[in-house]
Biopython code that builds the backbone (N, CA, C, O; Angstrom):
import numpy as np
from Bio.PDB.StructureBuilder import StructureBuilder

atoms = [
    (1, "MET", "N", (117.177, 131.251, 175.744)),
    (1, "MET", "CA", (116.672, 131.678, 177.046)),
    (1, "MET", "C", (115.956, 133.025, 176.896)),
    (1, "MET", "O", (116.479, 133.937, 176.257)),
    (2, "PRO", "N", (114.762, 133.151, 177.484)),
    (2, "PRO", "CA", (114.010, 134.403, 177.384)),
    (2, "PRO", "C", (114.760, 135.558, 178.042)),
    (2, "PRO", "O", (115.522, 135.374, 178.991)),
    (3, "SER", "N", (114.520, 136.740, 177.511)),
    (3, "SER", "CA", (115.166, 137.922, 178.069)),
    (3, "SER", "C", (114.567, 138.260, 179.434)),
    (3, "SER", "O", (113.485, 137.797, 179.792)),
    (4, "TRP", "N", (115.292, 139.068, 180.170)),
    (4, "TRP", "CA", (114.834, 139.519, 181.488)),
    (4, "TRP", "C", (113.515, 140.271, 181.360)),
    (4, "TRP", "O", (112.619, 140.109, 182.189)),
    (5, "LYS", "N", (113.397, 141.095, 180.316)),
    (5, "LYS", "CA", (112.157, 141.856, 180.121)),
    (5, "LYS", "C", (110.963, 140.931, 179.901)),
    (5, "LYS", "O", (109.879, 141.167, 180.435)),
    (6, "CYS", "N", (111.169, 139.882, 179.117)),
    (6, "CYS", "CA", (110.070, 138.942, 178.866)),
    (6, "CYS", "C", (109.703, 138.160, 180.120)),
    (6, "CYS", "O", (108.524, 137.919, 180.377)),
    (7, "LEU", "N", (110.693, 137.767, 180.894)),
    (7, "LEU", "CA", (110.411, 137.057, 182.148)),
    (7, "LEU", "C", (109.649, 137.953, 183.114)),
    (7, "LEU", "O", (108.706, 137.510, 183.771)),
    (8, "THR", "N", (110.056, 139.201, 183.197)),
    (8, "THR", "CA", (109.378, 140.157, 184.071)),
    (8, "THR", "C", (107.944, 140.376, 183.586)),
    (8, "THR", "O", (107.016, 140.431, 184.393)),
    (9, "ALA", "N", (107.764, 140.500, 182.273)),
    (9, "ALA", "CA", (106.413, 140.687, 181.716)),
    (9, "ALA", "C", (105.540, 139.476, 182.012)),
    (9, "ALA", "O", (104.356, 139.631, 182.310)),
    (10, "ALA", "N", (106.099, 138.282, 181.935)),
    (10, "ALA", "CA", (105.326, 137.067, 182.226)),
    (10, "ALA", "C", (104.871, 137.061, 183.685)),
    (10, "ALA", "O", (103.742, 136.671, 183.981)),
    (11, "LYS", "N", (105.737, 137.485, 184.587)),
    (11, "LYS", "CA", (105.359, 137.564, 186.004)),
    (11, "LYS", "C", (104.281, 138.621, 186.211)),
    (11, "LYS", "O", (103.339, 138.413, 186.976)),
    (12, "ARG", "N", (104.424, 139.760, 185.525)),
    (12, "ARG", "CA", (103.429, 140.825, 185.649)),
    (12, "ARG", "C", (102.081, 140.366, 185.080)),
    (12, "ARG", "O", (101.028, 140.699, 185.624)),
    (13, "ARG", "N", (102.121, 139.601, 183.984)),
    (13, "ARG", "CA", (100.888, 139.074, 183.405)),
    (13, "ARG", "C", (100.191, 138.161, 184.399)),
    (13, "ARG", "O", (98.984, 138.274, 184.614)),
    (14, "GLN", "N", (100.952, 137.256, 185.007)),
    (14, "GLN", "CA", (100.361, 136.326, 185.959)),
    (14, "GLN", "C", (99.759, 137.065, 187.156)),
    (14, "GLN", "O", (98.678, 136.708, 187.625)),
    (15, "LYS", "N", (100.443, 138.080, 187.643)),
    (15, "LYS", "CA", (99.907, 138.876, 188.751)),
    (15, "LYS", "C", (98.615, 139.581, 188.345)),
    (15, "LYS", "O", (97.668, 139.653, 189.129)),
    (16, "LEU", "N", (98.580, 140.102, 187.111)),
    (16, "LEU", "CA", (97.379, 140.781, 186.639)),
    (16, "LEU", "C", (96.214, 139.801, 186.503)),
    (16, "LEU", "O", (95.084, 140.124, 186.867)),
    (17, "VAL", "N", (96.486, 138.613, 185.983)),
    (17, "VAL", "CA", (95.443, 137.580, 185.872)),
    (17, "VAL", "C", (94.909, 137.244, 187.262)),
    (17, "VAL", "O", (93.696, 137.176, 187.456)),
    (18, "GLU", "N", (95.787, 137.035, 188.215)),
    (18, "GLU", "CA", (95.363, 136.716, 189.586)),
    (18, "GLU", "C", (94.573, 137.867, 190.193)),
    (18, "GLU", "O", (93.549, 137.642, 190.839)),
    (19, "PHE", "N", (95.037, 139.096, 189.992)),
    (19, "PHE", "CA", (94.359, 140.271, 190.527)),
    (19, "PHE", "C", (92.938, 140.391, 189.972)),
    (19, "PHE", "O", (92.019, 140.828, 190.664)),
    (20, "MET", "N", (92.782, 139.991, 188.701)),
    (20, "MET", "CA", (91.487, 140.107, 188.039)),
    (20, "MET", "C", (90.576, 138.912, 188.315)),
    (20, "MET", "O", (89.480, 138.838, 187.759)),
    (21, "GLY", "N", (91.002, 137.987, 189.153)),
    (21, "GLY", "CA", (90.145, 136.879, 189.558)),
    (21, "GLY", "C", (90.509, 135.527, 188.986)),
    (21, "GLY", "O", (90.034, 134.504, 189.479)),
    (22, "GLY", "N", (91.344, 135.496, 187.955)),
    (22, "GLY", "CA", (91.849, 134.233, 187.425)),
    (22, "GLY", "C", (90.852, 133.347, 186.694)),
    (22, "GLY", "O", (91.093, 132.152, 186.524)),
    (23, "CYS", "N", (89.711, 133.931, 186.252)),
    (23, "CYS", "CA", (88.747, 133.119, 185.501)),
    (23, "CYS", "C", (87.999, 133.987, 184.500)),
    (23, "CYS", "O", (87.927, 135.208, 184.639)),
    (24, "CYS", "N", (87.448, 133.334, 183.499)),
    (24, "CYS", "CA", (86.662, 134.009, 182.466)),
    (24, "CYS", "C", (85.444, 134.667, 183.119)),
    (24, "CYS", "O", (84.733, 134.039, 183.904)),
    (25, "VAL", "N", (85.218, 135.926, 182.789)),
    (25, "VAL", "CA", (84.091, 136.638, 183.402)),
    (25, "VAL", "C", (82.745, 136.159, 182.883)),
    (25, "VAL", "O", (81.714, 136.453, 183.488)),
    (26, "ARG", "N", (82.733, 135.432, 181.783)),
    (26, "ARG", "CA", (81.460, 134.957, 181.219)),
    (26, "ARG", "C", (81.123, 133.537, 181.636)),
    (26, "ARG", "O", (79.985, 133.259, 182.015)),
    (27, "CYS", "N", (82.097, 132.630, 181.572)),
    (27, "CYS", "CA", (81.767, 131.217, 181.839)),
    (27, "CYS", "C", (82.503, 130.635, 183.053)),
    (27, "CYS", "O", (82.177, 129.534, 183.495)),
    (28, "GLY", "N", (83.482, 131.353, 183.591)),
    (28, "GLY", "CA", (84.188, 130.882, 184.774)),
    (28, "GLY", "C", (85.378, 129.974, 184.502)),
    (28, "GLY", "O", (86.024, 129.515, 185.444)),
    (29, "SER", "N", (85.684, 129.703, 183.234)),
    (29, "SER", "CA", (86.824, 128.858, 182.887)),
    (29, "SER", "C", (88.119, 129.471, 183.413)),
    (29, "SER", "O", (88.257, 130.693, 183.470)),
    (30, "THR", "N", (89.057, 128.621, 183.795)),
    (30, "THR", "CA", (90.333, 129.119, 184.327)),
    (30, "THR", "C", (91.516, 128.812, 183.409)),
    (30, "THR", "O", (92.650, 129.163, 183.737)),
    (31, "GLY", "N", (91.276, 128.169, 182.275)),
    (31, "GLY", "CA", (92.376, 127.796, 181.390)),
    (31, "GLY", "C", (92.536, 128.737, 180.214)),
    (31, "GLY", "O", (91.549, 129.236, 179.675)),
    (32, "ASP", "N", (93.771, 128.981, 179.813)),
    (32, "ASP", "CA", (94.122, 129.740, 178.609)),
    (32, "ASP", "C", (93.366, 131.064, 178.515)),
    (32, "ASP", "O", (92.678, 131.314, 177.526)),
    (33, "LEU", "N", (93.486, 131.896, 179.518)),
    (33, "LEU", "CA", (92.740, 133.147, 179.568)),
    (33, "LEU", "C", (93.365, 134.224, 178.691)),
    (33, "LEU", "O", (94.586, 134.330, 178.580)),
    (34, "HIS", "N", (92.492, 135.024, 178.066)),
    (34, "HIS", "CA", (92.911, 136.138, 177.216)),
    (34, "HIS", "C", (92.504, 137.438, 177.897)),
    (34, "HIS", "O", (91.478, 137.509, 178.573)),
    (35, "PHE", "N", (93.323, 138.457, 177.706)),
    (35, "PHE", "CA", (92.912, 139.798, 178.102)),
    (35, "PHE", "C", (92.032, 140.345, 176.989)),
    (35, "PHE", "O", (92.326, 140.155, 175.809)),
    (36, "ASP", "N", (90.956, 141.021, 177.362)),
    (36, "ASP", "CA", (90.045, 141.601, 176.387)),
    (36, "ASP", "C", (89.658, 142.993, 176.829)),
    (36, "ASP", "O", (89.253, 143.202, 177.973)),
    (37, "CYS", "N", (89.783, 143.946, 175.920)),
    (37, "CYS", "CA", (89.328, 145.306, 176.208)),
    (37, "CYS", "C", (87.809, 145.332, 176.076)),
    (37, "CYS", "O", (87.267, 144.981, 175.028)),
    (38, "ILE", "N", (87.137, 145.742, 177.123)),
    (38, "ILE", "CA", (85.675, 145.788, 177.125)),
    (38, "ILE", "C", (85.201, 146.693, 175.993)),
    (38, "ILE", "O", (84.347, 146.304, 175.196)),
    (39, "VAL", "N", (85.754, 147.890, 175.928)),
    (39, "VAL", "CA", (85.538, 148.785, 174.798)),
    (39, "VAL", "C", (86.756, 148.601, 173.902)),
    (39, "VAL", "O", (87.863, 148.970, 174.293)),
    (40, "PRO", "N", (86.578, 148.039, 172.712)),
    (40, "PRO", "CA", (87.719, 147.713, 171.854)),
    (40, "PRO", "C", (88.639, 148.905, 171.599)),
    (40, "PRO", "O", (88.186, 150.038, 171.435)),
    (41, "ARG", "N", (89.940, 148.621, 171.570)),
    (41, "ARG", "CA", (90.957, 149.641, 171.338)),
    (41, "ARG", "C", (91.716, 149.402, 170.041)),
    (41, "ARG", "O", (92.798, 149.956, 169.844)),
    (42, "GLY", "N", (91.165, 148.591, 169.163)),
    (42, "GLY", "CA", (91.857, 148.282, 167.919)),
    (42, "GLY", "C", (92.849, 147.157, 168.139)),
    (42, "GLY", "O", (92.913, 146.568, 169.219)),
    (43, "ALA", "N", (93.617, 146.866, 167.107)),
    (43, "ALA", "CA", (94.528, 145.729, 167.170)),
    (43, "ALA", "C", (95.987, 146.134, 167.294)),
    (43, "ALA", "O", (96.858, 145.265, 167.337)),
    (44, "THR", "N", (96.274, 147.409, 167.351)),
    (44, "THR", "CA", (97.658, 147.867, 167.371)),
    (44, "THR", "C", (98.461, 147.226, 168.490)),
    (44, "THR", "O", (99.610, 146.837, 168.278)),
    (45, "HIS", "N", (97.883, 147.109, 169.670)),
    (45, "HIS", "CA", (98.622, 146.559, 170.808)),
    (45, "HIS", "C", (98.990, 145.092, 170.602)),
    (45, "HIS", "O", (99.916, 144.602, 171.247)),
    (46, "HIS", "N", (98.294, 144.386, 169.729)),
    (46, "HIS", "CA", (98.610, 142.976, 169.470)),
    (46, "HIS", "C", (99.968, 142.811, 168.796)),
    (46, "HIS", "O", (100.546, 141.724, 168.819)),
    (47, "TYR", "N", (100.472, 143.874, 168.202)),
    (47, "TYR", "CA", (101.746, 143.815, 167.491)),
    (47, "TYR", "C", (102.917, 144.363, 168.310)),
    (47, "TYR", "O", (104.051, 144.396, 167.833)),
    (48, "LEU", "N", (102.643, 144.786, 169.521)),
    (48, "LEU", "CA", (103.709, 145.275, 170.403)),
    (48, "LEU", "C", (104.496, 144.098, 170.971)),
    (48, "LEU", "O", (103.951, 143.005, 171.123)),
    (49, "PRO", "N", (105.766, 144.313, 171.283)),
    (49, "PRO", "CA", (106.512, 143.273, 172.016)),
    (49, "PRO", "C", (105.823, 143.042, 173.358)),
    (49, "PRO", "O", (105.219, 143.959, 173.916)),
    (50, "TRP", "N", (105.915, 141.812, 173.876)),
    (50, "TRP", "CA", (105.183, 141.468, 175.093)),
    (50, "TRP", "C", (105.441, 142.431, 176.248)),
    (50, "TRP", "O", (104.476, 142.796, 176.919)),
    (51, "PRO", "N", (106.665, 142.868, 176.532)),
    (51, "PRO", "CA", (106.846, 143.806, 177.654)),
    (51, "PRO", "C", (106.031, 145.090, 177.501)),
    (51, "PRO", "O", (105.518, 145.614, 178.490)),
    (52, "GLN", "N", (105.905, 145.600, 176.285)),
    (52, "GLN", "CA", (105.100, 146.808, 176.064)),
    (52, "GLN", "C", (103.605, 146.496, 176.100)),
    (52, "GLN", "O", (102.801, 147.317, 176.542)),
    (53, "ARG", "N", (103.244, 145.309, 175.635)),
    (53, "ARG", "CA", (101.838, 144.929, 175.623)),
    (53, "ARG", "C", (101.289, 144.784, 177.042)),
    (53, "ARG", "O", (100.146, 145.164, 177.296)),
    (54, "ILE", "N", (102.076, 144.246, 177.965)),
    (54, "ILE", "CA", (101.589, 144.090, 179.338)),
    (54, "ILE", "C", (101.365, 145.456, 179.979)),
    (54, "ILE", "O", (100.451, 145.615, 180.788)),
    (55, "VAL", "N", (102.184, 146.441, 179.629)),
    (55, "VAL", "CA", (101.971, 147.809, 180.120)),
    (55, "VAL", "C", (100.627, 148.327, 179.607)),
    (55, "VAL", "O", (99.873, 148.947, 180.357)),
    (56, "PHE", "N", (100.331, 148.076, 178.340)),
    (56, "PHE", "CA", (99.042, 148.465, 177.775)),
    (56, "PHE", "C", (97.903, 147.838, 178.568)),
    (56, "PHE", "O", (96.952, 148.525, 178.939)),
    (57, "TYR", "N", (97.995, 146.528, 178.831)),
    (57, "TYR", "CA", (96.933, 145.840, 179.559)),
    (57, "TYR", "C", (96.811, 146.354, 180.996)),
    (57, "TYR", "O", (95.700, 146.480, 181.510)),
    (58, "GLU", "N", (97.915, 146.647, 181.637)),
    (58, "GLU", "CA", (97.852, 147.197, 183.000)),
    (58, "GLU", "C", (97.136, 148.545, 183.001)),
    (58, "GLU", "O", (96.352, 148.830, 183.906)),
    (59, "ARG", "N", (97.399, 149.364, 182.002)),
    (59, "ARG", "CA", (96.729, 150.671, 181.914)),
    (59, "ARG", "C", (95.231, 150.498, 181.651)),
    (59, "ARG", "O", (94.407, 151.200, 182.237)),
    (60, "GLU", "N", (94.889, 149.565, 180.772)),
    (60, "GLU", "CA", (93.472, 149.320, 180.486)),
    (60, "GLU", "C", (92.749, 148.804, 181.731)),
    (60, "GLU", "O", (91.609, 149.187, 181.991)),
    (61, "GLN", "N", (93.405, 147.945, 182.495)),
    (61, "GLN", "CA", (92.798, 147.427, 183.723)),
    (61, "GLN", "C", (92.592, 148.557, 184.722)),
    (61, "GLN", "O", (91.543, 148.633, 185.361)),
    (62, "ALA", "N", (93.574, 149.429, 184.864)),
    (62, "ALA", "CA", (93.459, 150.557, 185.794)),
    (62, "ALA", "C", (92.319, 151.489, 185.379)),
    (62, "ALA", "O", (91.699, 152.132, 186.226)),
    (63, "ALA", "N", (92.049, 151.560, 184.082)),
    (63, "ALA", "CA", (90.963, 152.406, 183.575)),
    (63, "ALA", "C", (89.611, 151.689, 183.613)),
    (63, "ALA", "O", (88.590, 152.272, 183.247)),
    (64, "GLY", "N", (89.600, 150.431, 184.051)),
    (64, "GLY", "CA", (88.354, 149.668, 184.122)),
    (64, "GLY", "C", (87.902, 149.126, 182.771)),
    (64, "GLY", "O", (86.721, 148.837, 182.581)),
    (65, "ASN", "N", (88.831, 148.987, 181.837)),
    (65, "ASN", "CA", (88.467, 148.557, 180.488)),
    (65, "ASN", "C", (89.089, 147.210, 180.108)),
    (65, "ASN", "O", (89.361, 146.970, 178.931)),
    (66, "LEU", "N", (89.315, 146.339, 181.074)),
    (66, "LEU", "CA", (89.939, 145.063, 180.765)),
    (66, "LEU", "C", (89.192, 143.950, 181.495)),
    (66, "LEU", "O", (88.787, 144.103, 182.647)),
    (67, "GLN", "N", (89.023, 142.836, 180.802)),
    (67, "GLN", "CA", (88.400, 141.660, 181.408)),
    (67, "GLN", "C", (89.131, 140.422, 180.929)),
    (67, "GLN", "O", (89.845, 140.454, 179.926)),
    (68, "LEU", "N", (88.946, 139.330, 181.656)),
    (68, "LEU", "CA", (89.517, 138.042, 181.260)),
    (68, "LEU", "C", (88.442, 137.217, 180.568)),
    (68, "LEU", "O", (87.319, 137.103, 181.058)),
    (69, "LEU", "N", (88.800, 136.642, 179.420)),
    (69, "LEU", "CA", (87.887, 135.772, 178.694)),
    (69, "LEU", "C", (88.630, 134.521, 178.250)),
    (69, "LEU", "O", (89.811, 134.578, 177.906)),
    (70, "CYS", "N", (87.932, 133.392, 178.260)),
    (70, "CYS", "CA", (88.507, 132.173, 177.690)),
    (70, "CYS", "C", (88.454, 132.327, 176.171)),
    (70, "CYS", "O", (87.747, 133.205, 175.678)),
    (71, "PRO", "N", (89.174, 131.506, 175.421)),
    (71, "PRO", "CA", (89.166, 131.646, 173.959)),
    (71, "PRO", "C", (87.763, 131.587, 173.336)),
    (71, "PRO", "O", (87.461, 132.351, 172.419)),
    (72, "ARG", "N", (86.914, 130.690, 173.829)),
    (72, "ARG", "CA", (85.560, 130.560, 173.271)),
    (72, "ARG", "C", (84.735, 131.833, 173.487)),
    (72, "ARG", "O", (84.112, 132.343, 172.557)),
    (73, "CYS", "N", (84.739, 132.331, 174.707)),
    (73, "CYS", "CA", (83.980, 133.552, 175.005)),
    (73, "CYS", "C", (84.573, 134.765, 174.285)),
    (73, "CYS", "O", (83.839, 135.648, 173.839)),
    (74, "HIS", "N", (85.891, 134.804, 174.177)),
    (74, "HIS", "CA", (86.555, 135.904, 173.484)),
    (74, "HIS", "C", (86.157, 135.900, 172.008)),
    (74, "HIS", "O", (85.871, 136.952, 171.436)),
    (75, "ASN", "N", (86.140, 134.729, 171.401)),
    (75, "ASN", "CA", (85.743, 134.617, 169.999)),
    (75, "ASN", "C", (84.294, 135.052, 169.807)),
    (75, "ASN", "O", (83.977, 135.769, 168.858)),
    (76, "ARG", "N", (83.428, 134.624, 170.695)),
    (76, "ARG", "CA", (82.020, 135.016, 170.590)),
    (76, "ARG", "C", (81.853, 136.524, 170.708)),
    (76, "ARG", "O", (81.094, 137.127, 169.949)),
    (77, "LYS", "N", (82.547, 137.129, 171.643)),
    (77, "LYS", "CA", (82.453, 138.581, 171.822)),
    (77, "LYS", "C", (82.972, 139.302, 170.592)),
    (77, "LYS", "O", (82.361, 140.267, 170.132)),
    (78, "THR", "N", (84.093, 138.842, 170.057)),
    (78, "THR", "CA", (84.672, 139.463, 168.869)),
    (78, "THR", "C", (83.726, 139.336, 167.678)),
    (78, "THR", "O", (83.542, 140.293, 166.926)),
    (79, "CYS", "N", (83.133, 138.170, 167.507)),
    (79, "CYS", "CA", (82.172, 137.977, 166.420)),
    (79, "CYS", "C", (80.991, 138.929, 166.556)),
    (79, "CYS", "O", (80.557, 139.530, 165.573)),
    (80, "ALA", "N", (80.480, 139.065, 167.751)),
    (80, "ALA", "CA", (79.349, 139.967, 167.987)),
    (80, "ALA", "C", (79.745, 141.414, 167.697)),
    (80, "ALA", "O", (78.968, 142.172, 167.118)),
    (81, "GLU", "N", (80.955, 141.789, 168.104)),
    (81, "GLU", "CA", (81.424, 143.154, 167.858)),
    (81, "GLU", "C", (81.578, 143.424, 166.364)),
    (81, "GLU", "O", (81.319, 144.533, 165.898)),
    (82, "ASN", "N", (81.989, 142.431, 165.637)),
    (82, "ASN", "CA", (82.202, 142.584, 164.196)),
    (82, "ASN", "C", (80.924, 142.350, 163.398)),
    (82, "ASN", "O", (80.923, 142.456, 162.171)),
    (83, "ARG", "N", (79.853, 142.035, 164.089)),
    (83, "ARG", "CA", (78.533, 141.787, 163.480)),
    (83, "ARG", "C", (78.593, 140.737, 162.381)),
    (83, "ARG", "O", (77.943, 140.839, 161.341)),
    (84, "ARG", "N", (79.392, 139.742, 162.659)),
    (84, "ARG", "CA", (79.443, 138.580, 161.757)),
    (84, "ARG", "C", (79.370, 137.353, 162.638)),
    (84, "ARG", "O", (79.978, 137.309, 163.707)),
    (85, "LEU", "N", (78.651, 136.389, 162.203)),
    (85, "LEU", "CA", (78.473, 135.196, 163.001)),
    (85, "LEU", "C", (78.846, 133.942, 162.207)),
    (85, "LEU", "O", (77.964, 133.230, 161.727)),
    (86, "PRO", "N", (80.140, 133.668, 162.067)),
    (86, "PRO", "CA", (80.520, 132.445, 161.368)),
    (86, "PRO", "C", (80.085, 131.219, 162.160)),
    (86, "PRO", "O", (79.737, 131.323, 163.336)),
    (87, "VAL", "N", (80.106, 130.095, 161.531)),
    (87, "VAL", "CA", (79.634, 128.846, 162.127)),
    (87, "VAL", "C", (80.282, 128.570, 163.468)),
    (87, "VAL", "O", (79.618, 128.063, 164.372)),
    (88, "ARG", "N", (81.549, 128.887, 163.625)),
    (88, "ARG", "CA", (82.260, 128.548, 164.870)),
    (88, "ARG", "C", (81.826, 129.379, 166.065)),
    (88, "ARG", "O", (82.194, 129.039, 167.189)),
    (89, "CYS", "N", (81.064, 130.447, 165.882)),
    (89, "CYS", "CA", (80.684, 131.302, 167.010)),
    (89, "CYS", "C", (79.559, 130.720, 167.801)),
    (89, "CYS", "O", (79.121, 131.318, 168.784)),
]
sb = StructureBuilder()
sb.init_structure("model")
sb.init_model(0)
sb.init_chain("A")
sb.init_seg("    ")
for serial, (resi, resn, name, xyz) in enumerate(atoms, 1):
    if name == "N":
        sb.init_residue(resn, " ", resi, " ")
    sb.init_atom(name, np.array(xyz, "f"), 0.0, 1.0, " ", f" {name:<3s}", serial, name[0])
structure = sb.get_structure()
């Protein structure tokens, strides 16, 4: 059974997704949305436990540096940022 902190983080994530419009800002998809920092902040937050990671995302959203992207759009943006364009992009 998930911990109370993880359940609370999941609820906070869902509220943040809804607050941000619930769809990919590039294509409008509503499935499997990812949080994306508009100005990249590195990958350190990806290794945080989920309760701490949602706090990071809430702070980025409050600073105007967070958007929702579907996996395809997120991959394309990441590829462009890394200046590499593998076949899948």
